[in-house]
N, C-alpha and C positions, 0 to 999 in steps of 0.2 A: 430578518430572522426567518422569513417564510421558507427560504431555500435551505436553511440550516435545520430547523426543527418544526417547521410548519406551524400549526396552531396547537402544539403539544401542551397538554395540561399538567405535565410533570409526572404523571403516573406511568407505571410499567405497561399496563394494558393499552393506554393511549399511545405509548411510544411505538408499539407494534402496528397500530393503525397508521400512524404517521409514516412509518417505514414503507408501508404499502403504497401510500400516496406519492412519496418521493421516488420510490422505485419506478413508478410509471414515467418519471422524467428522464431516466437513464437513456442515453443514446449509445447504441452499439455500432457506431460507424466511426472510422478514423476521422478525427477533426484536428489534427496537429500538422505542422510542417514536417515533411519527411525528406531528409533527416532533420530531427530536432536540433536546434542550436544549443538550448539549455535544458537540462533535465534535473529533476529534484527528487530527493529521497526524504521520506517522512516516517517517523516512528515515535512511539510513546513508551515510557517506563514510569516507575513510581518510586517515591522516596518516603522515608519516615513511616514505614509500615502501611503504605498505601494512602496516606493522608495528603500527599503532594503528588500532583501529576506533572511529569517531566516530558515535555514534547521537544523533539529534535527535528530540525529542517536543514537540509544540506543542498546547496546548489552546485551543480557540476557543469563543466564545459563538456558537451556531448561528444566533441571530437577527440579530446584527450583523456576524458574521465578524471580530470583534475578538479578537486574541490575548489571553488572560488569564494564560497560564503558558507557560514555555518551559524545557526541560531538555536538557542535553547530557551524555552519558556517554562517556568515553574508556576503552577497555580494550585490553589486548594482543590482537592478532589471533591466533586460535587455530587457524585452518584456512585453507589456501590457496584461491584461487578455483577452483571446479569447476563447469562449466556444469550447471545444473539443481539444484544443491545450495546455492544462495545462502543459504537460510534457516539452514543449519547453521553458516554463517560469521557471519551478521549478527544472528540472533535473540537470543542472550544479551545483547548490548549494548542492543538495542531493549527488551527486557523490563526491564532496569534503568532505562532512561529513562522508561518507562511508570510504574514504581513511584514515581518521584520527582514525578510530577505530583500536584497537590493532590486531584484526583479522576479517576476513570476516565471516558473519554468514552462517550457513548451509542452512538457510531458512529465507527470508526477508519478513516481513509484511509491506506493504506500505499503508499509509492512502490515499485512492483514488481507482480508478478502474483498474482492469486488462484488460481483453478482453471485459468487459461490457461497450463497447465504440462504437460509430458509425462506426469507422474504425478499431475496435478491437485492439487498441493500446492506452489504458489509461496509466497513469503514472506508475502503477505497472508493466505493460507489457513492457513499454519502458525502465524502470529501469532494468528489468530482461534481456532484450536483450542487453542493453548497457554494463552490468556488467558480464553477463553469470550466475548470481546467480538465484537459484530457488526463485520465488517471487509470492506473492499472494496479491491481492487488497482487502482492507476492506474499504468500503465507507459508508457514513451515508445516502446518498440519491441516488435514481435512476437517472442515466444520460440518459439512453436510454433503451427501452424494457418494458415489462410488464409481469405479471403472471396471468394465467387463473385459478389458484387454490388458494383458501383461505388459509391463513397461520394460523395455530393453535396458540393460546396464551399459548404456552408451551415452556419452555427453551429447546433449541436445535432443534426445529421444523424448517424445511426448505422446500422451494418449488422452482421449476425452474423459472428463469428469461429468457425470450425469446425475440428475435428481428429478424424480417423478417424470421420467421420460424426456427431460429437457437437458440440453448441454448447458452447463453453468461455468465451465472452465476447463482447465487442463492439469494433468499431472506432468511435470516437466523434470527430467533428469538433467540438472545443470552441472553436476559433477559426478563422475563415476564412483561407485561404491559409497554413495551418500543417498540418504532418503530424498525422494523427489520433492520439489516445491509445488505448491498449489497456486496456479496462475489463473487469474480471471480478470476480464475487463471491468473497469470501474465506471468510466463515463467517457464518451467520445473516443473510444478505442474498440476496434472490431474484435470479435472472438477469434477469427482466423489469424489476425496479426499479433495477438498477445504473446504467444510463446517465442516468436522470433524477436520481438522487442526485448524481452527479458534476456535472451541469449546474446543479443547484440551488445548488451552492456554488462555481461558477465565475463570475468577474467578467469583466474585460477581458483576462485572461491565458489562456494555453493550459492551464495547470494549475489545478485547483481550489485554493481558498485553503489548505486544510489541508496538502496536499503541496507547494504552492508555497513556503509558509513553512518547512516542514521541510527541503525541498531546499535552500533558501537557506542555512540554518544548517549542514546536514550537509556542504555543498560549500564552506563558508567564504566565501560570496559576500556575507555581510552578517549583521547581527544583527536580531532582532525587538524593536522597542520597544513594550512592552505599552501604553504611554500614547498613542502617536501613530501606530502602524503600522496604517493603515486599508486596506481592500481595494483602494482605487484608487491606492495609493502603492507604491513599491518598484520592483523590477526586473521585466522581462518574461519 
């Protein structure tokens, strides 16, 4: 449990202290085989008015982007939503979903923030530290920070996201005429390599395939058919 929640006493105040301690364990150097052989997508949704946490894990062949395994875990929600403490609410279910996959991914894409977080421990970073897996955060909205440079409306354009004078991630235009993604390293992924990794596994949609499929399952907008669900099919 030490790598998951440290010696957390269960309180909100102590959770912030634990975040600071775990953030010090984050490694911002690439620590995965390049190219990866297997990549994973992870996301969380909620059922029954938030009382049930629904975690989705998808394993993809990195060469074809074909889903080869999909797992869903439902557990009672143990903590209310608290801004900045999302991982304390969602991580237990995500870890169970990961354990059910037939193998661990070489690189994990997590729907949420990596170090683009007030205490530099968003759910993707917390997931990486807890599992030891290289991880990257792909979020739909900025949690903290800003960019001083305009982002071109061109696929693959990116610009730094900064907070208190430190770069914490990137704004990435993964699809033209769509809002940018917030991309930040979680663990064992370099800052410089993060946007290229996301674009490498992005097809015609705004989200990269791993989190697109995980998001679809977690939000109950559809299932993943391992035999037929190709990157160019499905929802946008």
